[in-house]
C-alpha positions in Angstrom: -5.2 -7.0 -31.0 -3.0 -6.1 -34.0 -0.4 -8.8 -35.1 3.1 -7.5 -34.4 4.4 -9.4 -37.5 2.0 -8.6 -40.3 0.0 -5.8 -38.7 -3.3 -7.7 -39.4 -6.1 -6.1 -37.3 -7.3 -9.2 -35.7 -5.9 -12.1 -33.6 -7.3 -15.2 -31.8 -6.6 -16.0 -28.2 -5.1 -19.5 -27.9 -4.4 -19.5 -24.1 -4.8 -17.2 -21.1 -3.0 -17.4 -17.7 -2.8 -15.3 -14.6 0.6 -14.0 -13.6 1.9 -11.9 -10.7 -0.6 -13.2 -8.2 -3.5 -12.4 -10.5 -2.4 -8.8 -11.2 -1.5 -9.7 -14.8 -3.1 -11.8 -17.5 -0.8 -13.3 -20.2 -2.5 -14.2 -23.4 -1.0 -16.4 -26.1 -2.5 -15.2 -29.5 -2.4 -16.5 -33.0 -2.7 -14.3 -36.2 -5.2 -15.8 -38.7 -3.4 -13.9 -41.5 0.2 -15.0 -41.1 -0.2 -17.9 -38.6 2.4 -16.6 -36.2 1.9 -16.6 -32.5 2.7 -13.9 -30.0 2.1 -13.1 -26.3 0.3 -10.1 -24.8 0.2 -9.0 -21.2 -2.8 -7.2 -19.7 -2.7 -5.3 -16.4 -5.5 -3.5 -14.7 -4.4 0.1 -14.2 -5.1 1.6 -10.8 -5.3 5.4 -10.9 -4.5 7.7 -8.0 -6.4 11.0 -8.0 -4.3 13.8 -6.5 -5.7 16.8 -4.6 -5.2 18.9 -7.7 -7.5 16.6 -9.6 -4.6 15.2 -11.7 -4.8 11.4 -12.2 -1.7 9.2 -12.3 -1.0 5.5 -12.2 -0.5 3.9 -8.8 3.2 3.4 -8.1 4.5 1.0 -5.5 7.9 2.7 -6.0 6.5 6.0 -4.8 5.1 4.3 -1.7 8.5 2.8 -1.0 10.2 6.2 -1.6 8.0 8.0 0.9 8.3 5.3 3.5 12.1 5.1 3.0 12.3 8.8 3.8 10.3 8.4 7.0 12.5 5.4 8.0 15.8 7.2 7.3 18.2 6.5 10.2 15.8 3.9 11.6 16.6 0.2 12.0 14.2 -0.8 9.1 15.6 -2.9 6.2 14.7 -2.5 2.5 12.8 -5.9 2.5 10.4 -4.6 5.2 9.8 -1.4 3.2 9.1 -3.5 0.1 6.7 -5.8 2.1 4.9 -2.7 3.5 4.5 -1.2 0.0 3.1 -4.6 -1.3 0.6 -4.6 1.7 -0.5 -1.1 0.9 -1.0 -1.9 -2.8 -3.0 -5.1 -2.0 -5.2 -3.1 0.4 -5.8 -0.3 -2.2 -6.5 -2.8 -5.0 -8.8 -4.8 -2.7 -11.2 -1.9 -2.7 -12.1 -2.8 -6.3 -12.1 0.8 -7.5 -10.4 1.9 -10.7 -9.5 5.2 -9.1 -8.5 6.0 -5.6 -7.9 9.4 -3.9 -4.3 10.0 -2.9 -5.6 10.7 0.6 -6.8 7.1 0.9 -3.4 5.8 -0.2 -1.8 7.8 2.6 -4.3 6.3 5.1 -3.4 2.8 3.8 0.2 3.5 4.6 -0.3 4.7 8.2 -1.3 1.5 9.9 1.4 -0.8 8.5 4.0 1.9 9.0 3.0 2.3 12.7 3.4 -1.4 13.1 6.8 -1.3 11.4 8.4 1.6 13.3 6.6 4.2 15.5 9.2 6.9 14.9 8.9 6.5 11.2 5.1 6.6 11.6 5.3 9.9 13.5 7.5 11.4 10.8 5.2 10.3 8.0 2.0 11.2 9.9 3.4 14.7 10.7 3.8 15.4 7.0 0.7 13.5 5.8 -1.6 15.0 8.5 0.1 18.5 8.2 1.0 18.9 11.9 1.2 22.6 12.6 2.2 22.5 16.3 3.8 20.6 19.1 0.3 19.9 20.5 -0.5 17.8 17.4 2.7 15.8 17.9 1.9 15.3 21.6 -1.6 14.1 20.8 -0.3 11.6 18.3 2.4 10.4 20.7 -0.3 10.1 23.5 -2.5 8.0 21.1 0.5 5.8 20.3 1.2 5.3 24.0 -2.4 4.6 24.8 -2.7 2.1 21.9 0.5 0.2 22.7 2.4 -1.7 20.0 -0.4 -4.0 19.0 -3.5 -1.8 19.0 -4.8 1.0 16.8 -4.5 4.5 18.3 -7.6 5.6 20.0 -8.5 2.1 21.3 -8.4 1.3 25.0 -6.2 -1.2 26.8 -8.1 -4.4 27.7 -9.1 -4.6 31.3 -7.5 -7.5 33.2 -9.6 -9.3 35.7 -8.6 -8.7 39.3 -6.8 -11.6 40.9 -6.7 -10.2 44.5 -3.2 -8.9 44.0 -1.9 -5.7 42.6 -2.7 -5.0 39.0 0.3 -5.2 36.6 1.9 -1.9 35.8 1.4 -0.8 32.2 3.8 1.2 30.1 6.8 1.3 32.3 
């Protein structure tokens, strides 16, 4: 690392600390030439590979922007959108890959968005999954109804043991 004061080509690391929940590393450095100290910050860059093959840095702001559009007019506050974006970033980074396809980022958004607001989920899913017909909307709505608020679409309701009486009525 080049010294910002004297431009000497080398420096010595005096201290290293994690910051931002381990996403950054702050290093305190000393220049052997001029003796001055300075701080550097290192961050692992996560790249998103778009369909066109273009690579760009992961952006939590872009996640929030897309989710905000899906949530427009819905009772979802900005804090919830920020938490969702953080959750998506953590899930994507947990894969441990330096590059991730944009498709996988979209998949990482769907589940937390469905939990946050089902109407916003449908809006996002309709664009993300490129719905072409009402049938596709109907299938997605049916999957949401089948899953209920706490289950993934496509999973079945748990079967309650019979108690001799009538079974409870599900979904209204």
